[in-house]
Every structure is written in structure tokens, then in C-alpha cells.
C-alpha positions, 0 to 999 in steps of 0.5 A: 665885405668891408675888407675886400672893399678896402683892398679894392680901394687900395688897388684902385689908388695904386693903379689909377693914381700911383702907377699912372703917375710913375708911367707919366714920369718915366715917359715925360719927366713930369708926374702930370700932377698939378695938384689943387690949383686955383686961388682958395675959394675958386672953382678950381680949388673947390673941385680939387678939395672936394675930389680929395674929400671924396677919396678920403670918405671913400676910404673911410666907408669900408673902414667903418664897415670893418670896425662895425662902427656903422651899419650898411643900409639894410635894403642893400645889404645883400649878396647880389648887391655886393656882387654887382658892386664888385663887378662894377668896380672891376669894369670901372677900374679897367675902363679907367686904366684904359682911358688913362693910357689912351690919353698918352703924354697928355694925361694930367690931374688938374689944370695948369693954364701954362700947359698946352698938351695935345687934344686927344680925340681917339680911342675911348675919347672918340666916344666921350670927352671924359672917359676917365671920369666916366669910368670912375663913376661906375668904379665908385658906385661899385665900391659903394655897393660893396659897403652900402652904408650912408658914408659910402653914399656921401662919398659917391655924391661928393665925387660926382659933384666934384667931377661935374664942377671940374669938367663943366666949369674948369676943364671945358673952359680951359680946353676951349681956350687952349684948343679953340675951334678944334675943341669946339668941333670935338665937343659939338660931336662928342658927349661929355660922359656918355655917347651923344649926351652933353655935346656943346654946340657952337655959338 
């Protein structure tokens, strides 16, 4: 199962990051990659570094499984758990790619305060404000269940924490500054990661 999980992770990185970056470059002349932004120690920097660390840990988990360096958690080392993991991965990957494409030319990784892209509120963005991140979570849960060892769970926790920091403390304030009342109205009617949950109310 470790080899399959490693192949799935490679597919995820190629499609969700490599291919999407290539599409963005061809369509707009920009990769859309803003990298790890912010000064060292800032929220933007912490979120970016933690995201990269989470991805690295995610790759490490199946490697440790393949090399039999670390054992899976016995209670979760079952066929039905692995199948559930593979199913969640497939659904999450499809959701991630769909949401990325729906974002169109506004797709970015990271925040650049100088940029002013269009506010996307249609398609999956009509259901939740962060459908890409919302889909990344079941994708990562799926990969974790395919190789359910402690390192995989540590990577999952790091990813969720990074996404929470990025969305709540970096992207939402940036979008509020960039789009003003339009974003406030959108955030008040649309959930953060799940429909109806995490709506921001006007003050």
C-alpha cells in the first residue's frame, strides 16, 4: 500500500501543482506562484513554511512505510481503511482540480498584496469560499488512511493547521482589503470550508 500511496501523492503533486501552474502560465503569462510571502516570522511566512513542511511530511510517510521504517497504527491497518483512503483521495483530487479550474485566471498560490484578481463566486465557490482547500483536506485524509502511521497523521495535522492560518489570518483579510463590500457580502452568505459554516458577518 505504501507504493500506491507514494504514486498517488506524486500524481497529486503533478496535477494539482505542476499541471495547474503550467495551465496558468500558458493562459496568463504568469505561473500564479507567489511562493512563501511575508517577512520571516510573519503569519504569511509561517503559513507558507508550514504548508511546505506538511507536503514534505506527506511524502515521507509512505516512504517510511515502503522501507518498513515505521509501522502503521495497528487499529487502522485494515483493507477497508485503505480502500476508504483511496476513495477519499480520488474524490478529493477531482474536487481540487475542479475548483482550481473554476478559479480561472484568479488562481494563485500565496498572496501578493500588489495583485488585484477578480473575486470568484460561481461554481464551487458558490457553495464554499475555499473549495480548493476544502477538497485538499479529504485528499490528505485519504492519503493518510492509505498509510496510517504516526508520521502521516502528523503531516495531516500540519496541513490543516497551515490551511487554517492561511485562510483565516492571511487570505480573508487580504480579500476584504482588495474587494471591500463585495467580499464582505460574499463571506456573509457563504461558508468557509463547508456550506453555511464559517460565514463572516458584517460589523
